[in-house]
N, C-alpha and C positions, 0 to 999 in steps of 0.2 A: 513747252510748246508741244501740243499733242498732234501726232501724225497718224489719225485713225480713219481716214476716208477710205471707203471700201473700193472706190473706182477713180479712174484718172479724170481730172477736172480742169484740164488747161484749155481755157475757152478763148475764142476770139471776142475781143470786146469791141462793141459797136463804137466807131470813131465819133459819130454824132453825140453819143451819150458821154463818152470821156471828154470830148471838146467842151461840151457845156459844163461838165463838173470842174474842169480846169479854169474855165472862163469865169465861172462864179467864185472860185477861190474859197471854198468852204472849208470848215474844220474837219469835214469828213474826207478831205483829200489832202495827202502829203505829197507835194510835188517835189521829190527829192532831185530829179533830173534838173529842173530850173534852179533850184536852190544851190545845187552843185555847180552849175554854170556861174552863178553869182560868186560863190566862194572862190572858184578859179580866177575869176575877174578881179577879186579883192586880194589875190596873191596867197590864196590858202595853199598849205603844203600838204603832201601825202599823209603825214603824221596827224593831221587835222581833219582828214576825211571822215565822214560818218561811218562808211564801210571800208573794210581793208580789201575786200573783193571789188575791184574797180568798177565793174559794170553794174553793181547794185546801186552805186551812186547815181546811175542814169535811169533808175526805175520810178514808178509812180505808185503810191499806195492809196487805197480807197477803202472806206468803211462801208460794208454792205451787209444786209440781212443774208443769212445762210439760205440757199435756194431749196434745200430738202431737209427731211427729218433726220437723215443719217448725219449731216454736218451739224445740225443743231444739237442733237445728242451727244455728239463727240466733243463739243465744246462746253466750257463753263460759263461762257460769256454769250449774251443773246445777240451780239453783232460781231461779224467777222472782218477780216482785213484781207483784201485782194491786192496782190502785187501785179503790176502791169510791166511787161517787157516790151519796149518798142522794137521794130524790126531794124531800126537804124540807131546810130548813136545819139542823134539830135532829139529823140523822143518827140518827134513832131507829129504823131498820131497818124502817120500814113499805114499803120497796121501793127500788130503785135499780139502777144499772148497774155493771159492773165491766170493766176491760181490763187486760191485761198491759202493763207499761211498755216492753216491747220490740216491741210491736205497730207495725206501719208506719202504722196509722191513729191512733196515740196523739195527735199534735197536733191533728187534726181533733176527736178526742173531748174533749180539754182546752178547745179553743175552745167547743164546743158545751155541755159540762156545767160547765165552771169559769169560762168567759169569758175565757180567756187570749188575748191579743193574736195576731192572725194574722200580724203583721208579723215577718220575720226579724230586723229591726233593733231590735226591742223589747228594751230592756235588762231590763225586768222580767221578760219571757218567758224570756229566756236565764238569768236568775239562777234562776228557778223550775226550768227544765229541768236545771240544775246540781245543785239539791237532789234532784231526782227520780232522777238519775244516781247520786247518792251512795247514796240509799236501795236502788236496784236493784242496786248492786254489792256491797252487804253481804249476807253469807250469813244473818244473822238481825239483827233490828232491836233488839239489846241496847242499852240507853241509853248505856253506856260507849263501845261502838264507834261509834255514831251520832254522839255528842257529839265524840269524838276526831276522827273522819274531817271533821266539819263545821269544827271549828277548824283543822285542817290545810289546809283549803280557803278559809280566811280568812273563815268565817261566824261570826256572833255573835248568833244569835237568843235569845229570852228563855229562861232556863235551865228554865222551866216545860215546855218540850217535851221535856226529858230527865229521866226519873224516876230520878234518882241524886242523892245529896247530894254536896256538896263534899268532905266527909270520905271517903265511899266512893271517889269519883273519885280522890282523892289517894292512897288506899291502893293501888288498883290500878295507878295510874300509878307509884308507888314500887316496887311488885312487878315490874313490867315492866322499869323502869330498872335493877333489881338484876341481872335476867336478861341485860341488855345489857352491863353493865360488863365481864365477863371477856372478851368478844370484842374490846373496845376495848383492854383491857390487853395482850392478846396481839398485837394488830396494832401497838401503840405501845410495844414493850417498852424502847426506848432513852430513855424519858422520865425526867428527872432527879427525884429526890426532892423537890427544892425546889418545883416547880411541878406535881408529880403530880396531886395532888387536884384543884386547879382545872382543870387540862387534862383530866383524865378526865371530870369532871363536864360541861365544855363539850362534849366529844366525844359523851358519852352523850345529852346534850340534842340534839345534830345527829343522832344516830342515831334518837331518838324523832321528830324532825321530818322526817327522811330527804329534805331538801331541798339541803342543801349537799354535793353529791357530790364536789366537789374536796376538801374536808376529810376526807370518809369514804373517800378512795381507798385508803388502806392496809387499811382494813376489808374493802372489795370484793376487793382483791387477795388478801388472806389467805383469804377464803372463796370465790374463784373466782367472784365475782358480776360480771356485766357492768353497766355503768352503765344500759343500756337497760332492765334488768329489776331494778335495785337498789331503786327506789322501792316497787314492787309486792312485792318479797321482804321488805324490812324491815317493810312494812305487815302482810304476811300472818303474818310471825314475831311481830309485836306481837298479832296476834289470837289466835294459837295460845297464847301465854303467857296471854292473857286467859282463853281457854276452859280451859286447865289450872288456873288460879286458881279458876274457877267450879267446875269438876269436883271439885276437892278440897274444896269447901265445901258440895256438894250430895250427898255419898255417903250420908249417913244417911237423906235423904229418898228417894233413888233405892232405897236398900235396904228401906226401909219399904213403898214401892209394890211392890217385888218380893215382898216377905213377904205382902203382901195378895193379889197375884195367885196366889201358891202355895197360901195357906191360907184366905182369906176370900172368894175369888171364886166362891161358889156360892149359888144362890138360896135365899132363906128359904122360899119356897113349894114345894109338890110339883108335879110336871109329869108329863104323859104321857111315855112312853118316847122317842116321836119328838122331842119338845121337848128332852129332856135330850140326845139325840144332837147335835142342832143346837148346843145350848149347849156341849157338850163340843168340838165342832168349833171353835167360835169361840174358846173359851178356849185351846185348844192353839195356834191361829194367833196369838192376841194374846201369849201368853207367849214364843213362839218369835221374834216380831218384836222384843218389848221386849228380849230376851236378845240378839238380833242387833244392835241399835242400841247397847246398852250396851257389848257386847264390841268393836264397831267403834270407839267412843270410847276405851276403855281401851287398845286396841292402837296406835291412832295417837298417843295422849298418852305411851304407854310408849315408843314408838319415838322421840319427840322427847326425852323425859327421858334415855333411855339413850344416845343419841348426844351430847346436850349433856354429860352427866356424864363420858363416855369422854374428851371432849376437855378440858373445863375443869376437872374434879375429878381425873381420873386422868392427865391429860396424856399422852394416847395418840393414836391415829390421828384425824386430823381428817375422813377421808373420809366416815364415817357421818353426821356433822353437816353437812358441805357437801352430800352427797346429800339430806338432809332439807330443807335450805334451798332447794334447786333445785326440790323438790316442794312447797314451803311453801304456794304459792298454792292448789294443788289440795287439799292437806290442810286448809287454812283454811276452804274452802267445805265440805268433807266433814264437818268437826267441827261448824261451825256448824248444818248441816242436821240432823245426827243429834242434837246436843245439844238443839236447839230443839224437835225433834219429841218427845224424851223429856220435856222440861220442859213441853211443851204437853199431852201426854198426862196427865202427873201433875196439872196444874192442872185439866183437864177432870174427871179423876176426883174431885178434891176438890169440884167443884161438885155431884158426885152424892152422896158420902158425908159431905160437911161435916166438922165437927169432932168428931163423935160417936166415942166409943170402940167403939160397936156399928156396925161398917162393913159388915154384910151387906146385900145389896139383894135385892129381889124379881126375879122372872124378867124381866119387861118392861124395867125400867130397866137391869138388868144385862146384858141382851142388847143394848140400845140403846147402852150405854156401851161395850161390846166392839166393836160395829160402827164407832163413832165413833174408837175407839182404834186399831183396825186401819187404818182409812183414813188416819189422822194417821201412824202408824208406818211403813206401807208406801209412803206417798206417792201413793196412788191418788187 
């Protein structure tokens, strides 16, 4: 975790903004405070808490675009993570402070707002900084990605911190493993039939963990991956498979939202001409940004699927897939950012229209929703 920010950036976060984000419950927000209360209610013990420093469990984490060039240049990722400390233990949004996790003043802020030990030798502080690093390195705080990364790092907090059932986690894991198997088969084509099933299962599990690089040597050689980048590459590939899985299951919802934007996003009440012009401008920008994000996700996932099928289904050139793997880390973050923004926008929209079949809004809430959605989709 890089702490290279040149100036202090502990900001007051607008209550309305945070309230809307939490109400929407998107993968751009990890409401540790609410989940921690659930863990306590379920009988979770201190050894099962996500953070060793107690007050960190009452924080809220949000994925946001860095506000200036200094922070963007200091980070290897296009999206940052902001931690919000409430002024009270309930984290009920009456007020608080926030700071990006790559701010050079983070450690001081953690000591002041959360009571983290100032000692560099503190094992509890180092453990908590590791969890913060995991959160910061994720492009979105999807429960599957967070849990998988935590397990890979040897962490075993209470399952209540991850809002995903064992059945769903298993389904996604099995889907990822099936995508992994052809690359293992192609790299170990001299395996005898007698031990093939067990051998492949063992190697696919190693590819999932991405820790035994010696065993995965033939896979790295086949795909032109260096040992230095193998861990990040395999993890990013895993993340892309996950986003592809989610994308395929969210299409109807994304289409429904697009249909609403095109046919039902007009105010119920009459407006003066100037107000109508303002609304039309906002709607046009809103629609263009949504279309841009959706198209970007579609193109990146198509690039992955086409290169994968070309190699493993059609048994043709491996070059497109190798090229994709080399860019996988960048694609992982781009996909996570765009998909979480689309999902966040849709969830915010639902807080306005509810479940009613009559989904028209009056001018003021529609204009407000448009402004919020434009900010989310554009990254402003």
